[in-house]
N, C-alpha and C positions, 0 to 999 in steps of 0.2 A: 389272908389266904394266898395272896399273889406269890409270895416267896416261901411258901411252906416247904420245908426240907424233910418232912417225914418220909421214911423209906429210902432216903438217899444215903446209904451206908458206905463208909470208906474202909476198905479192907487192906489197904497198903499205903505206904508213905507216898508212893508215886501218884495214886489216885487222890490223896489228900492234897498234894501239891500241884494238881493238874491246873491247866489254864482256866478251866471252868469247873471248879469243885461243886458248884451249885448249878443244877440243870437249867434253872430259869435264866442264868446269865448267858448261856449259849443261845437260848431261845430269843432273848432280847437282842443279842448281837445279830442273829439272823434277821430280825425285823429291821434293824438299822441298815444292814446290807441290802435288804429288799428295797427299802426306800432309796438308798444311794444309787443302786444299779438299775432299778426298774421304774419306780414310781416317779422320782424326781425327773429323770430324762423324758418321761412321757407327759408330765404335767407342767414342768417349769417353763417360764417365759425367758426371752432373751435378757430381760432386766434381772431376773432371778439368777441366771447363770453368771452374768458379769458383775453383779453387785453383791451376791451372797455366796453361792455355791463354790465357784472357783476360788475366790479370795479366801474363804474359810479354810478350804483344803490346803492352800499354799501357806497361809499363815500358821496353820496347825503343824505343818511339816517343819517350818522354820523354828517354831517354838519347841518342837520335839528334839531338833538338833541341839538347841540351847539347853534343853532340859537334861540331855545326856551329859553335858559338860557341867552344868551348874547344879541341877537337881540330884543327879546320881553320883557324879565324881566330886562335887563340891568346889569346882573351880569357877570363880566369877568371871564373867565376860561382858563387855559392853561394845564388842565389835561385830555383832551379828550382821548388821546392815552391810558392812564392808565385805564380809565373807560371802554374803548373798551376791554382792557385786562381782566378786571373783568368779563365782559360778556362772553368772550371766555373761560376763565378758569372755570367759573361756569357751562357753557354748557358742557365742557369736563367732569367735575365731575358728573354732572347729568347723562350723557350718560354712564359713567363707573359704577356708583353706581346702576343705574336703566337701565340696558341694554334693557329692554322691552319698554322703554319710546319712544313715537313718536318723531322723530328728530325736527319737527316743534314746538311741544309743549315744548321741551327742550330749543330750541332757544328763544321762547317767555318767558319762565320762567327765563332764565338766566338774562334777563333785570331787574328782581326784585332784584337780589343780587346787581347789579350795582346801582340800585336806592337807596338801603339801604346805600351803601358805599358813594354815592353822597350826601345823606342827612347828613351823619356824617361829611363829609368834607365841607358841605355847611353851617354848624353852624357858622363858623367865619363871614359869610356874614351878620349876624345879628348885628355885631359890626363894621365891616370894609367894605370898598368898593373901587372900582377903582383899582389903581395899587397895593394896599396892598392885595386886594382879589385875584388878579391875581398871586401874589407871594405865597399866601396860597395854591392856587390850584396847583401851580408849585411844592410846597413841597409835595402835595399829589401825584403828578406824580412820583417824585423820590422815595417816600416811597413805592408805590404800585409796581413799577417795581422791586425794591429791594426785595419785598415780593415774587413776582413771581419767582425770581431767587433762593431765600434762603429757601422757604418753600416747601420742596420736595413733601409733600402730594398733592400739587396742580397738579403736573404732574406725580403722582403715582410712585414716586421714580425712574423715568426713568433715566438711566445713562447719557443720552444725555442732560437732562434738558429741553427737548422740549415736547410738546404735539403733538401726532400723531392722526389724525382723522381716526377712523375705518370705515369700510364699514357699512353704515346705510341705511336701506330700509324703504319705505312706500308702503304698498299694493303690495309688491313684486317687486318694482322698487327701485334701489339704488339711493339715493338722495345726499349722501355724501360719501367721501372716495375715494380710488383709482379707484374703479369700476364705479363710478357715471359718467354719461354723462353730458357734459357741458350744453346742452339744458335743461336737467332736473333741474340742479342747477339754471339755469337762471329763470325758471318758479317759483321755490320756492322763490328765492330772489325777483323776481318781485311781487309775491303775498304778501309777508310780507311787502315790501316797500310800496306797494299800500295801504295796510291796515294801516300802520303807517302814511302815508301821509293824509289819510282821517281823522284819529284821530287828527293829528296836525292841520289840517284846521278847524275842529270843535272846538278844544280847543282855538285856537287863535282868532276865529271869535266870540266866545261866551263871557260869563261873566268872565270866568277865564282869557281869553286873555286881556280883558279890565283892569282887576286887575293888570296883569303883566305890561301892558303898563303904567298904572298910577304909579306903583312902579319904573319903568324905568325912566319916564320923571321927576318926582319930588316926591321922597319918603316921604318927610315931609308933603307935601300937601296931598298925598294919605292917610297918617296916620290920618291927621286931618279930613278927610271926612269919616273915619270909616274903612279903609282897614287895616287888620291885616298884618303888614309887615313880621312878623315871618312866618306866614302861607303862604303868597305870595312867599317869597324867597325860603323857603324849598320845597314848591310844585314845583317851577320852577326847583330846583336842582333834585328833585325826577323824574319828568317827563323827563327832559333832560337826566339824567343818565340812565333811563330805555331805552330810544330810542338809546342812544349811546351803551349801553350794548348789545342790540339786534344786532346792526350793527357790534359790535365786534365779536359776535358769528357767524354771517354770514361771516364776514371777514375771519375767520379761517376755518369754517366748509364748506362753500360753494365756497370758492375761493382758499385760500392758501394751505389748506390740512394739514399743520403743522405750529407750531409757537414756537419760542423761546422768552424768556422775553424781549430781546432787540428789538423785532419787535414792541412793544408798547411804545417805548421810545419817547422822546420829538419831534423828526422829524415828527412822525405821528400826534402828537397833532397840530403842526404848519401847516401841510398839510391840515388838516380838517379846521383849522382856516382860512387859505388862501382861501379855497373854499367858506366859509361863507362870507368872506369880499368881494371877487371878485363877487360872485353871488348876494350879497346884504343882509345886516343884516335886520332882521325884514320882511323877505319874504320867503314864502315856495317855490315858483317857482325858486327863485334865487339859492337855494341849487343845483338844477338840472343843471342850467346854469353854475354855478361855477364848478361843478363836471365834466361836459362835457369838459370844457375848460382845467382844470388842468390835467385830465386823458388823454384827447385826444391830448394835445399839444405835449408831447414826441413822441407819435405815428406819428403825422404829421411831426415832425422834423426828424424822422427816414425815413419815406416813401418818402416824397416830394423830398429831395435832390437826393435820389437814382433814382427816377422816371425821373428827368431831367438831369441825368448823372453826378451829383456832388458826389465826393468821400469825405465824411465827417466822421471822426472817431467818435466812440461812446462817447469818453470822451468829444469831442467838442460839440456833441449834448446835453450831460448832462449839460455842462456849459451854452450853449445857453438857455436851458430850465430854469435853475435857474435865468439867467439874465432877461429873458422875464417875468417870473412870478413875480420877484421882481419889474420890471418896471410897470407891471399891477397893483400890489398892491399900489405902490406910486401914479399911475395915478388915481385909483378909490378913494383912501383916500383923494386926493386933489381936483380932478375935479368932481367926482360923488361918494360921500360917500355911496350912496345906491346901488351901483353896477350895474350889468347887468340887474337886475330886473327893476331898474329905467329907464335904456335905453329902455327896451322893453315897459314900460308904456308910455314913450315919443313917441316912434314910433307908438304905438297904438292910442294915442290921435291925432296924425297928420293924421293917416289913417281915423279916424272917421270924421274929418273935410275936408279932401281932396276931391275935388281940390280947395276949397275956402281958401283964405288967412287968416292967424291968427297970 
């Protein structure tokens, strides 16, 4: 009876294609937003903010950017970590060159630089696709990380080769740097991620989203019906890289506090890719589900054995985490390629018809 749709009649195409055609979906989203904006800030500890809440939101945003490119437009990419690095270094330079700039504005502007770099490295997608495009983006990954390390101007000739986040304030409250409170950083991250999520939902549900899906499903047929493949693919790279760049700026300025070039190496790219695959390619909600699983799994593996009296070494926990994530990726690729989002859709359909057989 939870998802009973009796009495919810659709009298127009617009109402049938609404964001929440089932009233219970809007109610569920309201509960989630209540937890995110009210309950978590009132009850969460410093450990919860730094270990779970903030990284889940940042990784979900990075996976959302990758999902725009891979899940909706069908263009494979293995350079997510490097594009996050472009956003982080761009934000650092904006803050140091224009110290009066609002930190949130700097974070949002940093994505523009990442979008420009993404378009440049997306040009090969006009001639190659699939595995070969993935290798091209992997080359971009290696080149950009090398650039972060060798171009000292990017980190202001710091002897350590790292970027350090200074104390940044908004309206007299520190939002980044050593003096910033975790709850303040959480609200900034939550606001930006919410804004980006609304942007992605509108893009993927509109005309541009249909163009990307047509390009993904059969690019030759899409071109025959008048879709400009060059514009479609490069737009996907630009939007995806912009979102990933913003997530990279949040990654350093609102969570890590400092970064070296190797932070944006290939393991970060694969981590975001795993979140997108497990959550579900071509799904906005799946990015959050995948991030919750990937970020929360190590925490659970550390806390649960200790709670039940088992003494497990940290190295063993790390190995278990890698094994479980690997098994989940194989499971979802074989059993349910559309990830956790597809499992939720299946549960939702059964709840709508329950208790009747189907």
